[in-house]
C-alpha positions in Angstrom: 12.5 -10.5 7.5 11.4 -12.6 4.5 11.5 -10.4 1.4 7.9 -10.6 0.1 5.3 -8.0 -0.7 4.1 -7.5 2.9 6.9 -5.2 4.0 8.4 -1.9 3.1 11.7 -3.3 1.8 12.9 -1.7 -1.4 15.9 -4.0 -1.9 14.2 -6.2 -4.4 15.6 -5.5 -7.9 13.2 -3.3 -9.9 11.7 -4.8 -13.0 8.9 -2.3 -13.9 6.2 -3.1 -16.4 2.8 -1.8 -17.3 -0.4 -3.9 -17.6 -3.8 -3.0 -19.1 -6.9 -4.5 -17.6 -10.6 -3.8 -17.8 -12.2 -3.5 -14.3 -15.9 -2.6 -14.1 -16.6 -0.1 -16.9 -13.1 1.1 -17.6 -9.9 0.0 -19.4 -7.2 0.9 -16.9 -3.4 0.9 -17.0 -1.2 0.0 -14.1 2.5 0.2 -13.5 3.7 -2.8 -11.5 7.2 -4.0 -10.4 9.0 -6.8 -8.6 8.3 -7.0 -4.9 4.6 -6.3 -5.2 1.7 -8.6 -5.2 0.4 -10.0 -8.5 2.8 -8.0 -10.7 1.9 -9.6 -14.0 -1.9 -9.3 -14.0 -4.8 -8.3 -11.8 -5.2 -11.3 -9.5 -8.5 -13.2 -9.6 -9.4 -12.4 -6.0 -9.2 -8.7 -6.7 -11.4 -9.1 -9.7 -14.0 -11.0 -7.8 -14.0 -8.4 -5.0 -14.3 -5.4 -7.3 -17.2 -7.1 -9.2 -19.2 -8.2 -6.2 -18.8 -5.6 -3.4 -21.9 -3.4 -3.2 -21.1 0.3 -3.1 -24.1 1.9 -1.4 -25.3 5.3 -2.7 -24.8 6.9 0.7 -21.1 6.0 0.9 -18.8 9.0 1.1 -15.5 7.5 2.3 -14.0 4.1 1.5 -10.7 2.6 2.8 -8.7 0.0 0.8 -6.4 -1.9 3.3 -3.3 -3.4 1.7 -3.9 -1.7 -1.6 -0.7 -2.9 -3.4 -0.3 -1.0 -6.6 -4.0 0.0 -6.4 -6.3 -2.0 -8.6 -9.2 -2.3 -6.1 -9.3 1.3 -5.0 -8.4 2.8 -8.3 -11.0 0.8 -10.3 -13.7 1.7 -7.8 -12.7 5.3 -7.5 -12.9 5.5 -11.3 -16.4 4.0 -11.2 -17.7 6.1 -8.2 -16.3 9.6 -8.7 -18.4 11.1 -5.9 -16.8 8.9 -3.2 -13.4 9.6 -1.7 -11.0 6.6 -1.5 -8.1 6.2 0.9 -5.5 3.5 -0.1 -3.0 2.2 2.4 -0.2 -0.3 2.4 3.1 -1.0 4.2 5.0 -1.7 1.0 6.7 1.5 -0.1 7.3 0.4 -3.7 3.6 -0.6 -4.0 2.5 2.8 -2.7 4.8 4.6 -5.1 3.2 2.6 -8.0 -0.3 3.2 -6.7 0.3 7.0 -6.6 1.5 6.9 -10.2 -1.4 4.7 -11.2 -3.9 7.1 -9.7 -2.4 9.9 -11.8 -2.1 7.7 -14.9 -5.8 6.9 -14.7 -6.8 10.5 -14.0 -8.2 10.2 -10.5 -8.7 13.0 -8.1 -11.0 11.4 -5.5 -8.2 9.3 -4.0 -5.5 9.6 -1.3 -2.6 7.1 -1.0 -0.4 6.8 2.1 1.7 4.4 4.2 0.1 2.7 7.1 0.8 -0.6 8.8 -2.8 -1.9 8.8 -4.7 0.9 10.7 -1.7 2.5 12.4 -2.0 5.9 10.5 -5.8 5.9 10.3 -7.5 8.5 12.4 -11.0 8.7 10.8 -13.9 6.4 10.1 -15.2 5.1 6.8 -18.5 3.9 5.3 -16.8 0.9 3.8 -13.5 -1.0 4.2 -12.2 -3.3 1.5 -9.3 -5.7 1.6 -7.6 -8.4 -0.3 -5.5 -9.2 2.7 -1.8 -10.3 2.5 -2.1 -14.0 3.1 1.7 -14.5 3.1 2.0 -12.1 6.1 0.2 -14.8 8.2 -3.1 -15.3 9.9 -2.4 -12.8 12.7 -2.1 -10.0 10.2 -5.3 -11.1 8.3 -7.2 -11.3 11.6 -5.9 -8.0 12.8 -7.3 -6.4 9.6 -10.7 -7.9 10.6 -10.6 -7.4 14.3 -9.7 -3.7 14.3 -11.9 -2.7 11.3 -14.9 -2.1 13.5 -13.1 0.8 15.2 -12.9 2.5 11.8 -16.4 1.9 10.4 -19.3 4.3 10.7 -22.6 2.9 11.8 -24.1 0.6 9.1 -20.7 0.7 7.4 -19.5 -2.6 5.8 -16.2 -4.5 5.5 -15.6 -6.7 2.5 -12.8 -9.3 2.6 -11.8 -11.6 -0.3 -10.0 -14.8 0.8 -9.7 -18.3 -0.6 -11.3 -21.2 1.2 -8.0 -23.0 1.4 -6.2 -19.9 2.7 -8.5 -19.3 5.7 -12.0 -18.2 4.6 -13.7 -20.4 7.2 -11.7 -18.9 10.1 -12.1 -15.4 8.7 -15.8 -15.9 8.6 -15.8 -17.0 12.3 -13.7 -13.9 13.2 -16.1 -11.6 11.4 -19.1 -13.1 13.1 -17.3 -12.8 16.5 -16.5 -9.1 15.9 -19.6 -7.9 14.1 -22.2 -10.5 15.0 -22.9 -11.1 11.3 -21.1 -12.3 8.2 -22.5 -13.0 4.8 -20.8 -14.9 2.0 -21.6 -12.6 -0.9 -20.0 -14.7 -3.6 -18.1 -17.9 -4.1 -16.0 -18.1 -7.3 -13.2 -20.6 -8.0 -12.5 -21.1 -4.3 -12.5 -17.3 -3.5 -15.0 -16.2 -0.9 -16.3 -12.6 -0.7 -17.2 -12.0 3.0 -19.2 -9.1 4.2 -20.0 -7.9 7.7 -22.0 -4.8 8.7 -21.4 -2.6 11.7 -25.0 -2.7 12.9 
């Protein structure tokens, strides 16, 4: 298996660091390391997703699929303390970092655990968020989209961030096929924020 961030391989030599970044209203600190996605800064797609996803006042449970070291789920959990966030990933190093980052940023409304896409998910959510692992291939990205409807409550929404050149048009078509709807919430420097609702 190729040794990139979409696996649970811990063989990559550790080179831990911490980064500080303001997301939404808060200055946050994150531990990162080799073998995880966007280890030197918060990637632009994540920033665009966090800024543009609409967290409805009735949401109680949100799922972050492919959480990495946690910037999406952690920043939103900090901003929306009455909502519970589940963060999942297949990368064990990323999960370990995300757990530490949740403690570091003093969060209590968050649970972080290993799951290969939805393999360990046994509940439904009001919202699913994902900056999908493009390097893992189109099949994985489309699996995140295809199966999401099984884990969304009625009127729940999925938000996906994806670059146009990395498959946004095909992701849009897949979302329309599964949900019957797909809105482009935002376009920013080639990144598309796609939203579908489980009507």
